[in-house]
TIVEXGU-685566 format. One record per residue (C-alpha): x, y, z negated; residue number from 1. Coordinates in steps of 0.02 Angstrom, whole numbers, plus 50000, padded with zeros to 5 digits. Layout:
% TIVEXGU-685566
+-------+-------+-------+-----+
!    px !    py !    pz ! seq !
+-------+-------+-------+-----+
!     X !     Y !     Z ! NUM !
...
+-------+-------+-------+-----+
% end
This chain:
% TIVEXGU-685566
+-------+-------+-------+-----+
!    px !    py !    pz ! seq !
+-------+-------+-------+-----+
! 49549 ! 50190 ! 50445 !   1 !
! 49637 ! 50357 ! 50465 !   2 !
! 49485 ! 50415 ! 50564 !   3 !
! 49379 ! 50370 ! 50413 !   4 !
! 49484 ! 50481 ! 50301 !   5 !
! 49471 ! 50623 ! 50426 !   6 !
! 49281 ! 50603 ! 50432 !   7 !
! 49266 ! 50603 ! 50242 !   8 !
! 49370 ! 50761 ! 50229 !   9 !
! 49277 ! 50847 ! 50370 !  10 !
! 49109 ! 50806 ! 50291 !  11 !
! 49172 ! 50859 ! 50119 !  12 !
! 49105 ! 50700 ! 50044 !  13 !
! 49178 ! 50558 ! 49942 !  14 !
! 49205 ! 50370 ! 49946 !  15 !
! 49114 ! 50366 ! 49779 !  16 !
! 48946 ! 50412 ! 49858 !  17 !
! 48854 ! 50248 ! 49886 !  18 !
! 48747 ! 50314 ! 50029 !  19 !
! 48901 ! 50376 ! 50121 !  20 !
! 48992 ! 50212 ! 50093 !  21 !
! 48848 ! 50113 ! 50166 !  22 !
! 48839 ! 50227 ! 50319 !  23 !
! 49028 ! 50224 ! 50344 !  24 !
! 49057 ! 50038 ! 50324 !  25 !
! 48904 ! 49986 ! 50422 !  26 !
! 48982 ! 50077 ! 50570 !  27 !
! 49114 ! 49938 ! 50573 !  28 !
! 49003 ! 49798 ! 50641 !  29 !
! 49125 ! 49655 ! 50613 !  30 !
! 49186 ! 49702 ! 50440 !  31 !
! 49056 ! 49819 ! 50366 !  32 !
! 48953 ! 49689 ! 50273 !  33 !
! 49111 ! 49605 ! 50208 !  34 !
! 49179 ! 49771 ! 50145 !  35 !
! 49015 ! 49813 ! 50058 !  36 !
! 49014 ! 49642 ! 49972 !  37 !
! 49195 ! 49663 ! 49917 !  38 !
! 49155 ! 49834 ! 49842 !  39 !
! 49043 ! 49748 ! 49714 !  40 !
! 49166 ! 49610 ! 49671 !  41 !
! 49254 ! 49623 ! 49501 !  42 !
! 49421 ! 49578 ! 49581 !  43 !
! 49405 ! 49737 ! 49685 !  44 !
! 49398 ! 49841 ! 49525 !  45 !
! 49553 ! 49750 ! 49461 !  46 !
! 49642 ! 49788 ! 49625 !  47 !
! 49597 ! 49973 ! 49611 !  48 !
! 49665 ! 49974 ! 49433 !  49 !
! 49831 ! 49900 ! 49494 !  50 !
! 49841 ! 50025 ! 49637 !  51 !
! 49800 ! 50170 ! 49521 !  52 !
! 49935 ! 50117 ! 49398 !  53 !
! 50062 ! 50104 ! 49540 !  54 !
! 50011 ! 50276 ! 49603 !  55 !
! 50042 ! 50348 ! 49430 !  56 !
! 50213 ! 50263 ! 49422 !  57 !
! 50271 ! 50332 ! 49591 !  58 !
! 50207 ! 50508 ! 49555 !  59 !
! 50051 ! 50525 ! 49663 !  60 !
! 49970 ! 50690 ! 49621 !  61 !
! 49831 ! 50713 ! 49750 !  62 !
! 49693 ! 50594 ! 49801 !  63 !
! 49741 ! 50579 ! 49984 !  64 !
! 49915 ! 50504 ! 49972 !  65 !
! 49998 ! 50370 ! 50075 !  66 !
! 50159 ! 50283 ! 50021 !  67 !
! 50246 ! 50202 ! 50169 !  68 !
! 50413 ! 50116 ! 50141 !  69 !
! 50447 ! 50227 ! 49991 !  70 !
! 50405 ! 50389 ! 50082 !  71 !
! 50255 ! 50487 ! 50016 !  72 !
! 50133 ! 50579 ! 50129 !  73 !
! 49998 ! 50682 ! 50047 !  74 !
! 49856 ! 50794 ! 50101 !  75 !
! 49743 ! 50798 ! 50253 !  76 !
! 49872 ! 50893 ! 50355 !  77 !
! 49988 ! 50742 ! 50345 !  78 !
! 49872 ! 50615 ! 50428 !  79 !
! 49959 ! 50641 ! 50596 !  80 !
! 50127 ! 50600 ! 50515 !  81 !
! 50052 ! 50443 ! 50436 !  82 !
! 49981 ! 50387 ! 50604 !  83 !
! 50149 ! 50417 ! 50688 !  84 !
! 50241 ! 50322 ! 50552 !  85 !
! 50120 ! 50176 ! 50568 !  86 !
! 50131 ! 50179 ! 50758 !  87 !
! 49946 ! 50214 ! 50785 !  88 !
! 49858 ! 50359 ! 50868 !  89 !
+-------+-------+-------+-----+
% end
């Protein structure tokens, strides 16, 4: 998933672009179709509302922010720290 964020930032595109979403998620053969179906589900919109409200409560101020065990990482230049914290490379 961190690679997906890096690709989006490198391409200067957005998750909100339907054509990009289809291209991105179809590159995950096992989960792509499931992710695309979930994107159209009303419960997904409700989940995004809950996440957005939590982000506002904890003080998120940029769109690329990760909150891990109460510690906030924000901006593209922090993806390496996020990966390290999560134990992935």
